[in-house]
C-alpha positions as CSV (number, residue, x, y, z in Angstrom):
1,M,18.0,326.6,240.1
2,E,20.0,324.7,242.0
3,H,23.5,323.5,240.7
4,L,24.4,320.2,240.9
5,V,28.2,320.1,240.6
6,R,30.6,323.2,241.4
7,P,31.5,325.5,238.2
8,F,35.1,324.0,236.4
9,I,37.5,326.6,237.9
10,A,35.9,325.6,241.6
11,V,37.8,322.1,241.0
12,F,40.8,324.1,241.4
13,S,40.9,326.1,244.2
14,D,41.5,322.7,246.6
15,V,45.1,322.8,244.7
16,P,47.9,324.4,247.0
17,D,49.6,327.5,245.2
18,F,53.2,326.9,245.9
19,R,53.3,331.1,245.0
20,H,54.8,333.9,247.1
21,A,51.8,336.9,247.3
22,Q,54.4,339.2,245.6
23,G,54.0,340.3,242.4
24,K,51.3,337.2,242.0
25,R,49.2,338.6,239.2
26,H,46.9,335.8,238.3
27,R,44.8,333.4,240.9
28,L,46.1,329.6,240.2
29,P,42.8,328.3,239.4
30,M,42.4,330.8,236.8
31,V,45.7,329.9,235.4
32,L,44.6,325.6,235.5
33,T,41.6,326.3,234.4
34,L,43.0,327.9,231.1
35,V,45.4,325.5,230.6
36,T,43.3,322.6,230.5
37,L,40.9,324.7,228.1
38,A,43.9,325.2,225.8
39,M,44.6,321.4,226.2
40,I,41.3,320.4,225.6
41,S,41.3,322.4,222.4
42,Q,44.0,320.3,221.1
43,Q,47.3,322.6,222.3
44,N,49.6,319.8,223.4
45,T,53.0,321.8,224.3
46,L,53.4,324.9,226.0
47,G,53.9,326.8,223.3
48,Q,50.8,325.8,221.8
49,I,49.1,326.3,225.4
50,A,51.0,330.1,225.3
51,A,49.9,331.1,222.2
52,W,46.1,330.0,222.8
53,V,45.8,331.5,226.0
54,H,47.6,335.1,224.5
55,G,45.2,334.4,221.4
56,L,41.8,335.0,223.6
57,G,39.8,337.7,222.5
58,W,38.4,340.4,224.5
59,E,35.0,339.2,225.1
60,T,36.1,335.8,226.0
61,R,38.7,337.4,228.5
62,Q,35.6,339.5,229.9
63,R,33.8,336.2,230.7
64,L,36.3,334.8,232.6
65,H,36.6,337.5,234.8
66,L,40.5,337.5,234.3
67,R,42.1,340.9,236.1
68,H,42.3,343.5,233.4
69,N,41.4,341.5,230.8
70,R,45.1,340.0,231.2
71,V,46.5,336.3,230.4
72,P,49.4,334.4,232.1
73,S,52.5,334.7,230.2
74,Y,54.4,332.1,229.1
75,A,57.2,331.9,232.3
76,T,53.8,332.0,234.4
77,L,52.1,329.2,232.5
78,R,56.0,327.3,232.8
79,R,56.5,328.1,236.3
80,V,53.4,326.8,237.8
81,L,53.1,323.8,235.1
82,L,56.7,322.9,236.8
83,Q,55.8,323.8,240.3
84,V,52.2,322.4,240.9
85,D,51.5,320.1,243.5
86,T,50.0,317.5,240.8
87,S,49.1,315.0,243.3
88,A,47.0,317.3,244.5
89,L,45.8,318.2,241.2
90,A,45.1,314.7,240.2
91,Q,42.6,314.6,243.5
92,A,41.1,317.7,242.5
93,L,40.2,316.8,239.4
94,Q,39.4,313.0,240.2
95,A,37.3,314.8,243.1
96,W,35.1,316.8,240.1
97,V,34.5,314.3,237.9
98,E,32.9,312.1,240.9
99,E,30.5,315.0,241.4
100,V,29.6,315.0,238.1
101,L,28.9,311.2,237.9
102,K,27.3,311.6,241.0
103,A,24.9,314.6,239.3
104,Y,24.2,313.2,236.1
105,F,24.6,309.0,236.2
106,P,23.8,308.6,240.4
107,T,23.5,304.9,239.7
108,A,26.1,304.2,237.6
109,T,29.3,303.1,238.2
110,W,33.0,303.5,237.3
111,Q,32.4,300.1,235.8
112,D,29.4,301.3,233.9
113,V,30.9,304.6,232.8
114,A,34.3,302.8,230.9
115,R,31.8,300.4,228.7
C-alpha cells in the first residue's frame, strides 16, 4: 500500500538543527515531534510538556525508536523551543498540512476546509 503522506516525524526533518553535533543525544525531528504530541495532549507550558514527555511509558518509548529509550531533558526541550527556527518550522508544518489536504481532499480548497 502506498503512503499518501509523509510520516509526521518526517515533517520536522526540513527544520535546520542549530545544535552542535557534540553532545547531541536526540535528533531534532524527534524532539519536535514529542513537543507537538504533548501540545496536542493539552500540555501547554514547558513544565507540562517536559512532564508529559518524561511520563511516556517504556512501550511508547520503544515504539518511537528513542535512542536507548531515553527522552529529552527539560533543558533540551527548553533550548530547542527557544532556539528553533520558527519560520522553517511553520513552513514545514504548512507543507505537511497541504500534503494531507491534497492526499485526502484533492478537490478541496482552503476555503472549503474553513467552512
